[in-house]
C-alpha positions in Angstrom: 73.0 72.1 -154.0 70.9 73.7 -156.7 73.9 75.9 -157.8 76.1 72.9 -158.0 73.6 71.1 -160.2 73.3 74.1 -162.5 77.1 74.3 -162.7 77.3 70.6 -163.6 74.5 71.0 -166.2 76.4 74.0 -167.8 79.6 71.9 -168.0 77.7 69.1 -169.6 76.2 71.4 -172.2 79.4 73.3 -172.8 82.4 71.0 -172.2 84.9 73.8 -173.1 83.6 76.1 -170.5 86.1 75.1 -167.9 89.0 75.4 -170.3 87.9 78.9 -171.4 87.5 79.9 -167.8 91.0 78.7 -167.1 92.4 80.7 -170.0 90.5 83.8 -169.1 91.5 83.5 -165.5 95.2 83.2 -166.4 95.1 86.3 -168.6 93.0 88.4 -166.2 95.2 87.5 -163.3 98.4 88.3 -165.2 97.0 91.7 -166.3 95.8 92.5 -162.8 99.3 92.0 -161.4 101.2 93.7 -164.3 99.1 96.7 -165.4 100.0 99.0 -162.4 103.7 99.0 -163.7 102.8 100.0 -167.2 102.9 103.6 -168.3 101.9 105.8 -171.2 104.8 108.0 -172.5 104.4 111.4 -174.3 107.4 113.0 -175.9 108.1 116.4 -177.4 110.9 118.8 -178.5 114.3 118.3 -179.8 114.5 116.2 -183.0 111.1 114.6 -182.1 107.9 116.1 -183.6 106.0 114.7 -180.7 104.5 111.3 -180.2 103.7 108.7 -177.7 104.4 105.1 -176.7 104.4 102.7 -173.8 106.8 101.6 -171.1 107.0 99.7 -167.8 108.9 100.0 -164.5 111.7 97.5 -163.9 112.6 98.7 -160.4 110.9 100.3 -157.3 113.1 103.4 -157.6 111.6 104.7 -160.8 113.6 103.1 -163.7 111.5 102.2 -166.6 112.1 100.5 -170.0 110.7 101.6 -173.3 111.8 101.6 -177.0 114.5 103.8 -178.2 112.4 104.9 -181.2 109.7 106.2 -178.8 112.0 108.7 -177.0 115.1 109.1 -179.3 115.8 112.8 -179.9 113.1 114.1 -177.5 113.9 116.9 -175.1 110.9 116.4 -172.9 109.1 113.3 -171.7 106.1 112.8 -169.5 104.7 109.5 -168.3 101.2 108.7 -167.1 100.9 106.0 -164.5 98.1 103.5 -164.1 97.0 105.3 -160.9 96.5 108.6 -162.7 99.7 110.3 -161.8 101.4 112.3 -164.6 105.1 112.8 -164.1 108.2 114.2 -165.9 110.8 111.7 -166.8 114.6 111.9 -167.4 116.4 109.9 -170.1 119.0 107.7 -168.5 120.3 106.0 -171.6 119.3 105.3 -175.2 120.5 102.4 -177.4 119.1 102.5 -180.9 121.0 99.3 -181.8 118.7 97.3 -179.6 115.8 99.8 -179.8 115.7 100.1 -176.0 115.9 103.1 -173.7 115.8 103.6 -169.9 113.9 106.5 -168.3 113.6 107.5 -164.7 110.9 109.3 -162.7 110.9 110.5 -159.1 107.9 109.0 -157.3 107.0 106.8 -154.4 104.9 103.6 -154.3 105.9 102.4 -157.8 104.9 98.9 -159.0 107.5 97.2 -161.2 107.8 94.0 -163.2 110.3 91.2 -163.2 112.1 90.2 -166.4 111.8 86.5 -167.1 114.4 84.2 -168.7 113.5 84.5 -172.4 115.6 81.4 -173.2 112.9 79.5 -171.4 110.1 80.8 -173.6 108.4 78.1 -175.7 106.4 78.2 -178.9 102.7 78.3 -178.2 102.8 79.7 -174.7 100.4 82.5 -173.8 101.7 86.0 -174.5 99.9 89.2 -173.1 100.7 92.7 -174.4 99.8 95.8 -172.3 100.2 99.3 -173.6 98.7 102.4 -175.1 97.9 101.7 -178.8 96.5 104.7 -180.5 96.5 106.6 -177.2 94.1 104.2 -175.5 95.9 103.6 -172.2 96.0 100.2 -170.4 94.8 98.3 -173.5 95.3 94.5 -173.3 95.7 92.0 -176.1 96.6 88.3 -175.8 97.8 85.6 -178.0 100.7 83.1 -178.2 104.4 83.2 -178.9 104.3 82.2 -182.6 108.0 82.3 -183.4 111.4 82.3 -181.7 114.9 83.4 -182.8 113.7 86.0 -185.3 115.9 88.8 -186.5 114.6 92.3 -186.9 116.2 95.4 -188.4 115.9 98.3 -186.0 115.7 102.0 -186.7 119.5 102.2 -186.5 119.8 99.8 -189.3 121.4 97.1 -187.2 119.8 93.7 -186.9 118.3 92.8 -183.6 118.6 89.1 -183.1 116.7 86.6 -181.0 113.5 88.5 -181.3 110.2 86.9 -180.1 107.3 86.7 -182.6 103.7 86.9 -181.3 100.2 87.1 -182.6 99.0 89.3 -179.7 97.7 92.3 -181.6 99.9 95.4 -181.5 99.3 98.8 -182.9 101.1 102.2 -182.9 101.5 103.2 -179.3 102.2 99.7 -178.0 105.9 100.2 -178.7 107.9 99.9 -175.4 105.2 98.1 -173.5 105.6 94.7 -171.9 104.9 91.3 -173.3 104.2 89.2 -170.3 103.6 85.5 -169.5 100.8 84.2 -167.2 103.0 84.8 -164.2 103.1 88.6 -165.0 106.8 88.3 -165.9 108.1 90.2 -168.9 109.3 87.9 -171.7 109.7 90.7 -174.2 109.5 94.4 -175.0 106.9 95.1 -177.7 108.7 96.8 -180.6 107.2 96.3 -184.1 104.4 95.2 -186.3 104.4 94.2 -190.0 101.7 96.3 -191.4 100.6 94.3 -194.4 100.5 91.1 -192.4 97.9 89.9 -190.0 99.0 88.8 -186.5 102.7 89.1 -186.9 104.3 91.3 -184.2 107.6 91.3 -182.5 109.1 91.9 -179.1 112.8 92.2 -178.0 113.6 89.3 -175.8 113.8 89.9 -172.0 117.3 88.6 -171.7 118.5 91.2 -174.2 116.5 93.9 -172.4 118.0 92.9 -169.0 121.5 93.2 -170.3 121.0 96.5 -172.2 119.1 98.1 -169.3 121.9 97.2 -166.9 124.5 99.0 -168.9 122.3 102.0 -169.7 121.6 102.5 -166.0 125.3 102.0 -165.2 126.9 104.2 -167.9 124.1 105.9 -169.9 125.3 104.3 -173.1 126.7 101.0 -174.4 130.1 100.8 -176.0 129.9 97.7 -178.2 132.3 95.8 -180.3 131.0 94.0 -183.3 132.2 91.3 -185.7 129.6 91.8 -188.5 127.4 88.8 -188.5 123.7 88.2 -188.1 122.9 84.9 -186.3 120.3 82.5 -185.1 120.3 80.0 -182.2 120.6 76.4 -183.4 121.1 73.0 -181.7 124.4 71.3 -182.3 124.5 67.7 -183.6 125.0 65.4 -180.7 127.8 63.5 -182.4 129.7 66.7 -182.9 129.3 67.7 -179.3 130.7 64.4 -178.2 133.4 64.3 -180.9 134.8 67.8 -180.1 134.0 67.5 -176.4 132.0 70.7 -176.4 130.5 71.9 -173.2 127.3 73.2 -174.9 124.5 71.9 -177.0 123.7 75.0 -179.0 125.5 77.7 -181.0 125.0 80.7 -183.2 124.4 79.9 -186.9 125.9 82.7 -189.1 123.0 83.8 -191.3 124.7 86.8 -192.9 128.1 88.6 -193.0 128.7 92.3 -193.5 131.2 93.0 -196.3 134.5 94.2 -195.0 133.6 93.4 -191.4 135.9 91.7 -188.9 134.0 88.4 -189.5 134.6 88.7 -193.2 138.3 89.5 -192.8 138.6 86.5 -190.3 137.3 84.2 -193.0 133.9 83.3 -191.5 131.2 82.1 -193.9 127.4 81.9 -193.9 126.5 78.5 -192.5 129.3 78.5 -189.9 128.2 77.9 -186.3 130.0 80.2 -183.8 130.5 78.3 -180.5 132.9 80.6 -178.6 135.1 83.7 -178.4 138.3 83.6 -176.5 137.4 80.4 -174.8 134.0 81.6 -173.6 131.1 79.6 -175.0 128.5 81.4 -177.2 125.5 79.0 -176.9 123.1 81.7 -178.0 122.9 85.1 -179.7 122.4 86.8 -176.3 125.7 85.3 -175.1 127.5 86.5 -178.2 126.2 90.0 -177.7 127.2 90.0 -174.1 130.8 89.1 -175.0 131.1 91.7 -177.6 131.6 94.5 -175.1 133.8 97.6 -175.3 136.7 95.6 -173.8 137.2 93.7 -177.1 137.3 96.8 -179.3 140.5 96.6 -181.4 141.8 93.6 -179.5 142.8 90.3 -181.1 140.4 87.5 -180.1 139.9 83.9 -181.1 136.6 82.9 -182.5 135.7 79.2 -182.4 133.2 77.8 -184.9 132.0 74.7 -186.6 132.2 74.5 -190.4 130.5 71.3 -191.3 132.0 68.7 -189.0 135.2 70.5 -188.5 136.1 72.7 -185.5 138.0 75.8 -186.4 139.6 78.7 -184.6 140.4 81.9 -186.3 141.8 85.2 -185.1 139.4 88.1 -185.2 139.7 91.8 -184.2 136.3 93.3 -183.2 135.6 96.9 -184.0 133.6 99.5 -182.1 130.0 100.1 -183.1 129.9 103.7 -184.1 127.9 106.0 -181.8 124.7 107.2 -183.3 123.1 110.6 -182.7 
């Protein structure tokens, strides 16, 4: 009875106490569930002068995700698990174009994280970053998703589209660690910070990570075709959806075109909205990337796009993305 009265008095004096407790509980619960799957990665040898980053397990049999720039060119990698184990890791696949890589360790009793649907991520939702900034393992920062559909130029020089922006503080060493929601699901892979800015950090969307990881585990590399555009997800005008009887409400706005690229030769222009390739809809950048697989390299395809209110279809021949050492 006395404890109840004290609690009611505290709430009356501090009306935000319950709200703060709910926020703290949400973050603490997510971290408690997620942190056993997060690792610290140390690399050495090869083209790498030595360094470190973060990563996280995506399966119970030892596959883990990290950034390509953390492990690219390294000949030896060791991971430190949350329970204190320190194990050697093998590189399964490395994709500089998406700044993602998959490693594998041999161990039992491995916790792993689920990848969320990043298309369901909303502005303002809680975002929690876990990693090893500056070598401080199992460091947690929290904030919100502050931007969607960003483009970020990776170490390979290729634009990575549909990137999440967050104000959860990241520092060197956070690279490759998970950005999770309050359900401990991964919504992004932390990848970059803008050093002069305050509170602007980026994570590769989980849908992109899921697709890349699947191919790296299957083949060790990704053979990609490309058409030479950078894009952003945009809603389509409802009257155009009805007029052209489109089976989608979003498309990919062409933000830029590489000179001499397949898109340039096919006659695409900045401002066009790509809605399909070979009859398959491209409602989002992720969908466009998924369709530009090795099967389309050098093959004639039909790209459907909106130019103003007009629906157009042009022939296009995707080329292979050159392999990078």
